[in-house]
N, C-alpha and C positions, 0 to 999 in steps of 0.2 A: 462851925468854923468860924473864927474871929473875922470880922469884916474888916478889911483894910482898904485905905484909898489908894488907887492906881495911878499912876502917872499916865496922862492922856497924850499918845504920840501922834505925830502926823506922818502919815505913809504916802508913797509916791508911786507912780507907774514904773515900770521896769521895761526899758526900751533900747536895744542895741546895747545891752552891758550895761546900760546906766539907771540909777534911780531917779528921775524927774517928775515935777510936779505937771499937772494938766495945764495945758495951753490956756485954759480959761482962768486959771489961778484960783479957781473955786474949789471948795472941800465940802465934804457932809459928814455926819457924824452916824456911829452906830451905837446901839446901846445892849446892854446885858438883860436878856428876856427874863432871866431871874430875878433881878434887881434893877427896875427900868430907871432909875435915878443915876446908875453908873455907866459912863460913857467908856465903850471898849478902845474906841479910836476914831482918828480923823483920816478920811481918804479923798483922793482926786476925783472931781467931777469931770471926767473926760468929755473930749468933743471927737467930731469926726477928724479933726486935724490930727489928733493924738492917735487915733486910729490908723490912719493912714502912715504916719511915722512907724507904728509897730510892725504893719504888715509888710512896708518897705524893707525894714529891717530884716524880717524873717525872710523875705524873699532873696536879698542878697546874701543871707547866711546860707540859704538852701543849695546855693551853687558849689559851696566847698562840702558843707555837712553831708549831703547825699553821697559823696564820694569818699567820705571816712570809712574804713573797713569796719565790717560788722562787729568783730570782737572789741575793737576800741570804743565804738558806741556803747557796746553792753558793759565796758568797765567803767564808763559814767554812772551807770545806774549803780553798779557794785560801789562806787564811791560814795553815792548819795545814801545809800543804806547805811554805811558808816557813820555819816553825819546825823541821820535820822537817829539812830540810838542814843547819840549825844543830846539831843533835842526832845527826845521823846516827850518829857513832861510838859514843856513847855507848849508844844504842839497840843497835847491834850487839854491841856488848860484851856488853849486859845478855843478849842472846839466847843467847851462848857461854855465859856464867857459869849460865844457867838451865837450857839443854838441852843443852850440851856440843857443839853444832853447830861445825865449823871455822869462824873468823872470816870468811874469804872467802865460805862459805855465808851466815852471818850477815847480813854487808852485802848481799849478792845480796837477801836476802829484804827487807831494809829499803828498799833502792834499788826493788825492784819494787813497792813499797807506793806510792811516789809515782805512778807510771804508773797504777795502779789506782784512786788517789784522783782523779787527774785525770778518768778517764774517769767515775768515779762522780759527781764535782761536776756535770759535764755532763747526767747523768741528770735533773737537778732541772727542767731545761727541756724535758725530753722525757717528761714522764709527763701523757700527753693520753688523752681517751676517743674515741669515735667518734660520728658522726651517721648514723642508719639511716633508710630512707623508712618512712613511716606508711601503713597502709591507711586511715586516717581524713583527712578535710581538715582544713587549718590545725590540724595536731598536730605537734610538733616531736618526735621521738623521738632520745635521745641517751644515752651513758654519760659519768661523770666517775670519776675516781679519787681516793678521799680516803685521808689517813692511817690506816693500822690503829690507832694507838694508842699504848700504852707496851708498848715491847719488852724482853723479857729475852733477853740475849746470852749465850750460855755457850759458852766455847771452850776449846780443847785446849793441851796442853803443846808440842805438836811444831811448831806454827808461831804462836809467841806473839806476832807481830808482823802477820802477813797475816791471820789469822783473826779478830782483834778488827775491823780497818779494814773486813774484809769484811762484817762485820755492823753497826759502829757507823755507817760513813759513810753506806750507802744508806738507813739509818734516818732519819738526819738529814736528808739532801736530799729525802726522801719527806714530811717533816714529823711524823716520829714521834719521841717521847722514849725515852731508853734507860737501862735498867740492867745493866751489865756484869758478868759473872761468871767471872773467868779460872780456868784450871785452877790448883788450889792450889799445885801444884810451880813454876809459872811466872808469879807476879803481877808481879814487877818491871817487864816490859815494858808491861804494861797500865798501870800505875802512871805511867809516862812518858808514855805515851800520851794518858792523862786530865791530866796536868801541860800537855802542848802544848795540848790542846783549851781547858784553862782559859786559858792564855795568849793563845790566839787569840781570846778573847772570847765563847766560847759561855755563852749564859746559864746562871745557876744552875740546876739541877735538870733541864735537857735532857739531860745526860749524867751518869750515877751509877755509882759503882764499889763493889762488894761482894766483899770476899775473905774466904775461909774455906772449910772442907772441904765436901764435895759433899752429905753427908746432908741436915742440917736446913737450912743455907742453899738448897739446890737446890730442896728438896721446898717450902720456903716461897714461892720465886720461882715455881715453876711453878703452882701452887695459888692464888695471889693473885688475889682477884677484879678487881682493878684491869689487870691485865697482859692485854693484846689478843692478842699473839702471842710464840711462842718459838722462837728461831733457835739450833739446837744444832749443834756438831760435835765428834764423839768416837767412842766404842765403839759397837758395835751394841746390847749390852745395855743399856748405860745409856740411848741413844736411845730404845730401845723401852718403857723403864720411864717416861720422860718423858712420850710420847706417851700411855700410860694414865693417868697422873697430871692430864694436861691436859684429855682427854676428857670428864669430866663435865661442866666448865664450857665446852666447845666452844670451846677457845682454838685458833686458828690455829697450826700448828707446822710448822717447816721443819728436817727432819732432814738432816744429811749425816755418815755412820757409815763402818763399818770397809769394807775390800776384801780379797781374795784374787786379786789383778790377775794375769789370764794373758797369756802373751804365745805365740803360735803362729809357729814357725819351719818354712816349707815352701817348696820350690822356690825357693830363694835362691841366688843368685851370689855377691854381697859379703857373706860371713859374719862377717869381720872387723869391718865397719862395724855391722853389727847387734849383735854382740856389744859393741862399744864404747857402743852407746846402751842396751842391756840392762843392762850394768852400772852406768852413770851412774843409771838410773832404778831400780836395786835396791839402790843402797848410800847415796844422798843421806841427810842426816839418819840415818846407820847403819841405814837400812831403816824407820826409824819415821816413814812417811809412808803415809797411806791410800791414795795413788795409786801407791806404790812397785809395780814390776814384782817379785813374789816367786815366781813359777813360770813355767818355760818349757816349753812342750809342742812338743816337735819330731820330725818324720818320722825315723824310723831310721836311713835313709839319710844323713843329716846329722848324726845325734848327734855322731859321733866327731869331725868337725871343728868344730861348734859347741862343744864342751865345751871344747876345746884353745883356742880363741879367747876364751871366756869366764874361763878361768882365767889366760891372758896379759893379758888387761884388768884382771881383778880384783887381780892381782898388782902393779899399777901403784899402786895405792891405799896411802897411807901413813896408819897408825893413828897417832893421838897426841893430844895435849892441843889444845884448840879454839884456843886463844890462841897456840900456837906456829907460826912460819912453816914452811910445807911440808905441814902435815897436811891432809889431804884425806877422812878420816872419824874422827870423833871418839868418845866413849863412847856407852853408851847411857845413856838419862836416868837411870835408878835401878838398884838392885839386882834388883828383881824384873823388870824387863826384861832384865836380863842371864840372870836365872835361867830366863826364858821361852825365850830362845834355847837355852840347854844343854837344858833338857827335851826340846823339840822334835827336836834334833839327834840325842839319845840314842833317843828314841822311833822316829824313822825309821829308824834303823840297826837297831834290833829288829823293825822291818816290812821288812828286806831292802834300804834305800837304801845307797848307799857315800858316803862323804866323798872328794870329789876335790879340796877345797882348805879349809884351816881347820880347822873344826869344834871349837875350843876356847877356852876364855877367854885372852885376852891377858895374860901375866904378865911380871914383870920391874920393877925399881924403879920407874921411872916409871908403869907401868899398874897395878901393885899400889895407885896412890892413887886410883884410880876405877873405873867400871863398863865396862872394854874387853873386847871381843870380836872375834875374828878375821872378817874377810869369808870367808864360808863357802858353799861349793857343794856341794849333795848330787846324786846324781843316781840312776836307776833308782827314783824315788819312786813307790810304786803308786798309780793313781788311788783314790779312797776312803778313804786312809789320813790320821791327822791331819795331818802334814806337807803333804798335798795339798789338805786343805779348809780348816784353820784359820789364821786370821791370825797369825803369828808375831811381827811388828812388831819385826823385828830384821836384822842383816846375813846373813840365810840366804837364799840363792836355791835353790829345788828345781828339777830337771829330771825331765821325765816323757816318755819316748820312747813314740810311736803308729805304728801301720803306714800310716795313711792320714788324710786330713783330715776325712773323716767323724768318725773317731774322736777327732782332735785338737778338733773343735768339740764333741763331746759331752763330753769330759774338760774342756774349758774352761768348759762350762756347769754341770757338777755341783755346784759349789759353791753356797752359800747367798746369797753376796755377787755385787753387780752395779755396782761403781762404774765401773772402766775396764778397757779390754782393748787389746791391740795384735796386730798381725801383720806379719811380714817376710817378703816373698815378691815374685819378679818377675813372678808370674802373676796379672793382674789380674782375672781370674775368681774365683781363690780370693779375693782382695781383697774383691770386692763380695759373695761369699758369706758372708765373715767379717762384714762389715759389716752384713749382713742379719742373720744367724745368731747373734752373739754377744749374750748376754745383758747388756748393761752399758748405763750412761747415756752414756758417753763411749768412742769408738772411734779408734784410732790406726792408721794403715798405714804402715810404713816408718819410725816413728819412735816414740821412747820416751813415756813416759805425761807429756808436759809439758801445761802448760794456760795459757791466756791471758785476761788480766784482763777482757777484754771479751766473753768467750764465755760462754755459760750452763756450769754446773758441778752435776755431782750424780750420783748412781746410782739404780739401781732395786733391785728384790729386797729384800734386808736390808741394802743399801748407802744407800738414800734413797728419796725421794719422786719422783725425778725430777731431770733437769739444769736446774734453776731457780735454783740457787744462783749468786750473782756475775753479771756480765754484765748485758743490758738486761732478761732475765727477772725480776731482782730485784724489779722493780714488782708482779709476781704474788703476791709475799708481803708486802710491806710497805705495800701499799695495798688498800683494799676498792673493788670496784667497784659504783658506784650508778647505777642505771638511772633515767632521768627521762622521763615523758610530760608534754609543755608544750602544752597547749591554747591556741591564741591566740583571744581574743576569746570572744563567747558561743558556747555550742556550736550554736544553732540559725543562725547566720549562715550564708550560702551560702558554698562555696569561693572562695578567693581568685581562682581562674581564671574563674568564672562572673561575679565582679564585674567584673573587668576587660573581660570579652566585653561586659558590658552597658554600660559607660562607653565602649566603643569607638565612636568616631563613624562609622567605616565601616560 
């Protein structure tokens, strides 16, 4: 693709229905990870003062928004979808410029957003309680769900489209208002999403956007007394820090954090098919996905066959600039992410692992302009070593051979994470044992770590608080359950049944 010089725009925060600069007057810039000489945009360095303005705006808007009828809230999402289709290519290009994803992958993320928004819109009409029998006469016992309040949505850089809509859309349909804080590396996609919400007519203050560094802005958001809930996707260390800061005010917190997702291969006939799915799950977004398969635990008798198949599949990947035709794996998002992959590969080799594919930075005229690393496979990675335990978050797949299924399950569960897991096997007894024994919020049998927008999503251990992000379980976070005991008439009145019997002429 012919390189063109893009105009560098200055963007603002969106507070109470207006685009405004940060109170500090300062800005920062983001750069294209595939061509680091290119500035993508300039954005506000917000302060605690800006945070307070945004949260107060959301609080004021909440008083009316929570009473907007559910079908009306649903229609705002439908309106957004129509605008979304028109700006689809612009949004996809922004994903590639900010993250480095191949454009085909960016378009897939944008298109997937439409399906998820359709489902979420319908959830506005499915937020119900239940009526339960009472032990007392003439007493109606039931539950209702009410909006949680002002929601702070903190989103990561690796899915800058899906992550915001998975938080903002359910908040809106459940009657909450929102302050969105995107990752400082990828604010442009959130700017575009909020522009579309504005065009769709969402009332001022219902959605607010704060851009800036995580420190001052993040702490001010998490500790603000008007905030009712915090939904966060990102690293485990940052997520646990948010949890600690929110605890003194008893805010509701939803955490979707890191993963070191294991895949067990045992007693399998079609190894090539498994390898194709593993490679797809391992190297999408250059391995920078919390749900990426990052380690394979294979029974020794199938190690050689599987490794050959993995190498064959990974060699089909075309590393390159995200906007170039044919690219299937783009750069890493930053120099720090690139250095992280380099560090762990070097460390693994010192621990006795072998590189059987890649293992180094991609170099050459085009690659020297960005943060590129070769698709890498490490084998003979020992359990308990950093490469086997730590989330590398790069295009590095580690292979650990084991003697039997019992050892495979033990090795799988040794990590502190528990987001997603998978097994490839023809033995359904093993599959069932893995489903029951794997310590993960989501389990896959004979498929990669895909997720669907109508299904619950989330992990356990230090990956999260369970699978209740996205899907129908969203209401568990975005609403509060209220229990109602409603006595009909005076407490001394006889039960309805007795009154009916007394009036029965028979």
